[in-house]
C-alpha angles and dihedrals in degrees: 000000000000124000085227096061135100094235092055097045099038102035119009100044099046092047092047094051097042093047092048096055096039092053091046090049099047101029124015144282092271090061091047090051091051090051091050090050090050095050090044091054090047089051092049093045093050090084096046122343092202091077094058088088089054097055093040092048091048092051093047094049094046092047089053092047091049091051091050093048091047091050092055093042094052088050087058090247105106107200108217092177094060090048093050091048090052094048091045092051091053093047091046091053092048091043094054097049097038105033110021095096091041091053094047093046092052094046089052092048093051104034101022091222095149097231115173130205128170116242108280111218113223110232117229117266096001092130092053103042090043092057092045091054095045088056089050093052093048091049090050088055091050091047091244097121126069122218109268130195112262092241091058092044092051090050089052089055101042103031097142103219092066101021102093104043108000152203089229096239123206116224091235089061099049111023097064089053091058090056097056116094089210090067091069097053116099110247119184091207089062091048093050094045092042093051090048092054090046094049094049092046093048090051091050092052104039104031103032111021097041093045096051092037090068089063092049092049092054093054097045092043089054091049091048090052093050095250119148122249134203113240092246090051092054091049090047090051093049092047091045091055090045089058095038096055092046097048092040098050098035089045090055091049091050089052091048091052090048094048092049090052089057085066094043095257125127117212124199122260116259102186132038108177095296094182089062089064114124093204139023089249089057091044091060090049088058105034120076087343096185092054090048088051092050093048090048098046102036104028113021096039092040089055089053103272111211096326096105102051137280096293094056089041089058092047092048091047093051091046090051093050091045089056090044090054096050090045088063093059147339098255139094091240089063090048091052090046089056093045091048091053088047089055090048089052092050091051089048093051093047092046090053089053088051090051090058090057097042110048095192092060089052090055092049097047100030123111093241094062109075098210092048092048093049090049090048093051092047095048093045091049091049091051091049093049092050092049092049088065089068091045093053102037119098092227143339091281092059093042091050091050091053093047092049091051093046091057096042097255098121125100106240099166093121100029128123116205116255093216141349124284088240086087086083089069091062092042091050090051092051092047091050089049091053092048103043111023124085114253124241092258089058092047090052099036095109090060105025132046123168119255116277114272143141093278104021107145120230101229117206115218119250121246089248095047127173118266130182091253136130092252093055090044090055093047091049092046092051092050091049094046092049091051094042092054089053095055093101087079094047121155136187120269114260089241094041098111102030 
């Protein structure tokens, strides 16, 4: 069931919210939690009920493993073996569903052994709830996670606003909220703010991302079919996808934050104007922030981080980005995308070290010098756009075709343009919007701050910040109505089955 669907907006969501607060009002929070678990499982099972056993089994096993690890830890005998078994089981489950076909196909291509394996269907949300539970097990081992009741833990895993495509929520951010009685009291401020987040996110997805995504699909489909492209078409396709993935994924996250607020729960931010970043390091602090946090805390630092010198830091960084790339998809284009971003990060780190030795370079590239900041934003954006080609292309052949066209190396003697160059006007407007407008977190900062956490950003409100006024209510209603009337052309989120 998609957030951008009539059945979700008109039926599922109202019933879920009304039932939640009525049960909390006339019974207790435990009953309200049980209702929220039930509707979340219904939401998850809408796509394919057969995978309900998978998510429930995963939650039950991980809860049991966490309890066992916590028992040993509290007895001052941390059991590394139990922790490793739990992490391995999660990775094995994810590995089978996400990479089994990829592994068999590559073995056959290299060794020609003729192995066969039926198409393995990737269950919804397995990438996200697997990472959340791995973090929980590691924190149990480090004695950083209290023992929760299973009902609360299950709700943490299956809570439907963030279940399908994140954010990747840490248990310390969400679980304490479930324990507060105040969470289960109806607050009209939460309803107003939540609906605003949802309306803005729905508009991003349906009106912007889906519209510009059609242009990107034409270009990459042509490249995949071996058709030539004009240079401007290839650049338009790459820019279109750059805008599509941002407005699609950030729109989903905005909707998730809004939906959670309808139930009194605050989710962490996942995007903070990433295309305003003046460096690749800054980009990864703003893009898919909860994934970046997970990779930093549970992969990069676990590998050793920067504790063993600059050489091992570079190795650990590349390994982390390699794993981040392959997590995004079972394909070599995703792997190369991750490695490419790893290379960008290494260059960025070494350049910063050079800046510290050469003061004039620091002045040119520093954020306080306007020309340097503009150059940094432009160069970072260019690197991100070029890397997105690998992320979007079906394979290396299609990616190579797009790159060749972008740099004027394609033969277009018998080519007819896919669309008109005027598309760049729309793309330029979207890019300018990303660069110069305040983001939704800044608009809402006076009334919404993310839950406290190790890396929760303190967002400063924009000059034109949201207020619970008639004018903002009208703006929000118009955005929602525009998006709602466009739902007939609805499409899945890019991260829907991930």
